C-alpha positions as CSV (number, residue, x, y, z in Angstrom):
1,M,11.3,-3.2,29.7
2,K,10.5,-0.3,27.5
3,A,10.4,-1.0,23.7
4,K,12.5,0.8,21.7
5,T,11.1,3.2,19.5
6,S,11.8,4.6,16.0
7,T,11.0,8.1,14.5
8,R,12.2,6.8,11.3
9,Q,9.3,5.7,9.3
10,L,10.0,3.1,6.5
11,E,7.9,2.2,3.1
12,L,6.7,-0.6,3.2
13,P,7.5,-2.8,0.1
14,T,4.9,-3.1,-2.5
15,K,2.8,-6.3,-3.0
16,A,4.9,-7.0,-5.8
17,E,8.5,-6.1,-4.0
18,W,7.5,-9.1,-1.0
19,S,6.6,-11.2,-3.7
20,L,10.1,-11.1,-5.4
21,Q,11.7,-10.9,-1.6
22,G,9.5,-13.2,0.3
23,I,12.0,-13.6,3.5
24,E,13.6,-10.0,2.9
25,A,9.7,-8.8,3.7
26,E,9.5,-11.8,6.2
27,M,12.9,-10.2,8.2
28,W,11.9,-6.5,7.4
29,L,8.5,-6.7,9.6
30,A,10.1,-9.5,12.3
31,R,12.7,-6.7,13.0
32,R,10.0,-4.3,13.5
33,I,8.0,-6.2,16.1
34,G,11.3,-6.6,17.3
35,L,11.7,-2.9,18.5
36,H,8.8,-3.6,21.0
37,G,10.8,-6.4,22.3
38,I,9.8,-9.8,20.6
39,E,12.4,-11.9,19.0
40,V,10.9,-15.2,18.5
41,V,9.8,-15.5,15.0
42,F,13.0,-16.3,13.3
43,R,14.2,-18.8,16.6
44,G,15.5,-22.1,15.4
45,D,14.7,-24.2,12.1
46,T,11.5,-22.8,10.7
47,D,9.1,-23.0,7.3
48,A,7.1,-20.3,5.8
49,E,3.6,-21.8,7.8
50,T,5.7,-21.7,11.1
51,R,7.0,-18.2,10.5
52,K,3.2,-16.7,9.5
53,E,2.0,-18.5,12.8
54,R,4.6,-17.0,15.2
55,M,4.4,-13.5,13.3
56,R,0.4,-13.7,13.9
57,K,1.1,-14.4,17.6
58,A,3.3,-11.7,17.9
59,I,1.2,-9.0,17.0
60,L,-2.2,-10.3,18.5
61,D,-0.5,-11.3,22.3
62,S,1.3,-7.9,21.8
63,G,-1.6,-6.1,21.3
64,L,0.3,-4.4,18.2
65,E,-2.4,-5.2,15.2
66,A,-3.2,-1.0,15.5
67,V,0.1,0.4,16.0
68,V,1.8,1.7,12.8
69,C,4.5,-0.1,11.9
70,G,5.4,1.9,8.2
71,R,4.0,3.6,5.4
72,G,2.5,1.6,2.5
73,P,1.6,3.0,-1.3
74,G,1.1,6.1,-1.6
75,Q,2.9,7.3,1.8
76,K,-0.4,5.9,3.7
77,P,0.4,4.5,7.3
78,N,0.1,1.1,7.7
79,T,-0.7,-1.0,10.6
80,Y,1.3,-4.1,11.7
81,A,-2.4,-6.1,10.7
82,E,-2.2,-4.4,7.0
83,A,1.6,-5.5,7.4
84,F,1.0,-9.0,7.8
85,Q,-1.7,-9.0,5.4
86,R,0.1,-7.6,2.3
87,L,3.0,-10.3,3.1
88,Y,1.2,-13.4,3.8
89,G,-2.1,-12.5,1.6
90,V,-4.6,-13.3,4.6
91,K,-6.1,-10.9,7.5
92,L,-4.2,-11.5,10.6
């Protein structure tokens, strides 16, 4: 199955915005990962730690860590690894 790609670049929320919108930021990143055919992050009952580990596993297992997923501050392209670190505060 060929993964869907998007030509539209979305700006990543700032760290302050993510701290105010934790679940929304997680959902944004999960939707972006879903463009690559991965839809397991929010399945079933989850808590923040479970979602973080699922997100980490999805990114690493799919080799997406160096793939640009959007733009960060200053319109700088951000990879999935950078987005993960901004969201969870830890390196992938």
